[in-house]
C-alpha positions, 0 to 999 in steps of 0.5 A: 883144796887148801892149796888153792889160791882163794883170794884170786877166786874171790875176785873172780867171783866179785868180778863175775857178780858186778858183770852180770848187774852190768849186763842187767843194767844194759839190757833193762827197759824202762818199765820192764817187769825186772825178771833178771832170771829169766832164759829168754832175756840176756840177764837170765842167760848170762846167769847160765855163762856163769853157772856153767862158768862155775862147773867148767872152773871146778872140772879144770881144778880137777885135772891133774896140772901135768895133764895141761903139759902134756897135751899143750901140743895137742890142743894147739893144734887142734886149735890152729885146725878148727881156726883154719876151718872156721870161715867155712863153718861160720855164719856171717855176724857183722862181716866177722867170720868166727862164730860157729853155731852149735844148735841155738848157741854161738862160740868163738874158737878165737876166744879158746885158741888163747889158752891153748896158745899159751899152754904150748908157748909155755911148755916150749919155753919151759923145755930145759934146753930153750934159751931166749937169746938164741935166735931160732928159739926166739923165732919158734915163740914168735911162729907160735904167737903170730900163726892163731893171729893170722888165723884169726885175721883170715875170720875177719875179726882184726880186735881178737887177732891183735890181742895176741901181741900181749905175749910180747910183755911175757916175753920181755919178762923172760929175758927178750931184749928190750930194744924188741919192745923199744922198737915195736913201741917206736913203730906204733909212735912214728905211724901215729905221728905219720898219719895223724899229721900227714895232712897238716904242712910246717910253717904254712908251706904245703910241700912240707909235711909235718908228719914227715918232718917228724917222724925223720926226727924221731927216727934220727933222735931214737937211733942216736939214743941206742948207739948211746945206750947199746956202745960204749963208743961216744965219739961216732954218737957225737958226730951223728948228732953234731951233723945230723942236727946241723944240717937239718938247722941249717935246712930248716933256717934257710927253708924259713928265711931265704927259699921256701923248700922241703927239707924233709929231702935232707933229713932223709939225707941224713938219715940214709948218710947215718945208715951207712955210716952204721954199717961202716962201722959195724965192719970196721969195728966188728960190732954187729950191734951198730949193724941192728941199730942200723936195720932199726933206722932202715925198718923205721924208714920203710914202716913210714912210706909203707904207713900210707898204703897200710892206712888206704889200701890194708885197712878196711873203710870203717877201720880207717875212719876209727883210726882218723877219728881217734887221732883227730883228723875228722869227726864222725858223730853219726857213723864210726864216732857216734858209739864213743861219743854215746859211751862218753855221754854215758859215763859223764852223766854218772857224776860221782856216784852215778844214777843208780842201779837200772836208772841209767838214761843213756844206755836204757834208751839204748843210745849206746850200741853193743853196750852189753859187750864191747861197750858195757864199761859205760853202764858201770860209769852211768849207774855206779858212776867214778865211784863204781868205775874206781872199783871195778878197776881197782879189782882188775888191778888187784887181779893183775897184781895178784897173777904177777905174785902167783907167777913169780912164785911157780918153782918151773919156768912153764908156770911162771911163763903160762902165769905171765900169758894170762895177766898179759891178756887180761891186761890187754883187754882191760886197757884196750876195753876201757880206753876204747870206751873213753876214746883213749884207744881204737875201737877194735871190738874185744870183751871186758873181761868177766863183763861183756855178756857171753858164753865164749869169752867168759868160758876163755876167761875162765879157763885161762884162769883156772888153768893156771889156778890148778898148776899154782895149787900143784906147785908144793907137789912138785917141790916136795918131788 
C-alpha cells in the first residue's frame, strides 16, 4: 500500500466528490425534499456507482500487475468481439446502438474497450523488438487503434469513436515522426477553412470561393515549410516559393484589375506543378523525403475535393448542422445550437462565485438538455462560478501532470506507454467536453471524467486509472528483479 501513488488517488476522490455534487445540482428540482441518497434519484444512483468504483479500484489494485500484461491480447480480442455483436444486442437509445441492457442496468462496452486497447497497444509496443520507425510495426499499432473506432462507428456512436484519436498523442511521445502529427493537424485546418469559407466569395466575385483560395494557399505554404524543414537543399524550396508566389500574385492582380476570373485554377496549377517537381527531385537526388512531401500535397488536395462529399453525404444531418453552427455558418438556436446556447447562459450567469449549491436557475428549470451527463460542466459554472470551474480544471490539470510524472518514471516501456494512453484519453475527454459546453468544439456527446452521471463511464475511467496505478506500484519489484 505504501508504494501506491496517493496523490493521484486523492485527486481521484476529490473529482468524484465534486462530480457527485454536480450531479445533485443538475438533477435537483426546486421544492424537492433533497434526499440525495434515495436510490430512486440519479444522485442516489451515482452514490452506488461511486461506491462500486471504490470496490472496483480495490480489486484492480489487488491483482498482480503482470496479469494485465499477460492477458492484454485476450482482453483486446474479447472486447473487439463484444463491440462487433453489440449492435445486435443493444437497444436503440437516441439513435445509438451501443448500450446493452443487463437487468435494470445498461452498460456501454465502448467505455471499457478503451482500457483493453491501451493494454494491447502497450504490450505490443513494449516488446523488445518493436521499432516505431519500421513501417509494419507502425501499421500494426494503427490497426489496433483504428479497429475499435470502426466497430464503435457501426454502433452510431461517433463521439466515443473519436476518443481513440487520443492514442496518437502517445505515439508522438514514443517516437512517431512529427510530420505525421503535423499532417493530421493540417488536415483538420484544411477541412475547417475549406468548409467555413466555402460559401464566401473573394472580392465579391461569385465564381471565386474564398475557402478554396485559402486552402490552396495553405497547401502551398505548408509544403514549402516541409521542404525547408526536411531538406538541406535551399534552392528547390526558393524556386517553389518564388514561382508559386509570383504566379498567385500575378493571377490576383489580373483578376482584380483586368479581367475577373477564378484564380484558384492558377493555384491548382501551382500545386500540381509543385507536386510534379517534388517527385522529380525525389528521383533526381534519390531523396525519398521529397516524395513524402509530394504525397502530403496530394493528400491535401484529395481531402479538399472530398470534403464536400464527407460533409454532405457521409455525416448525418444533425452532425452536419452541428459543424455548420460551430463554424458560424448558420444559426439554429432552437435546434442543434440550443444546448450550447443554454449552457453558455448557465455558465455566464454564475459569475465569479456562482449562485451557490442547488441555487442554479438554468439547470433547475431544465433549460439545458443532458445537463447531468454531457453538459454537466455548465452546472459547475452556474452554481460555483468561475472560481469553481477553475478549481475543477486545475484538478484535471494536476491529474494530467501527475500521470505524466508517473509515466516517465516507469522502468519498462509498456508501463510508460499505457500511462500515456491513459492521460491522453483523459486529456481528450476534458478538452472536448469542456470545449463543447463553451461552444469551442463540436458537440460529440462524450462524458466529463468522474463528473458525468452514469456507471459505464465512471467504471471505464476508474479501470483505466487504477490499472496504471497498480503498474506503478509494482515498478520497484521490477527494478529489484
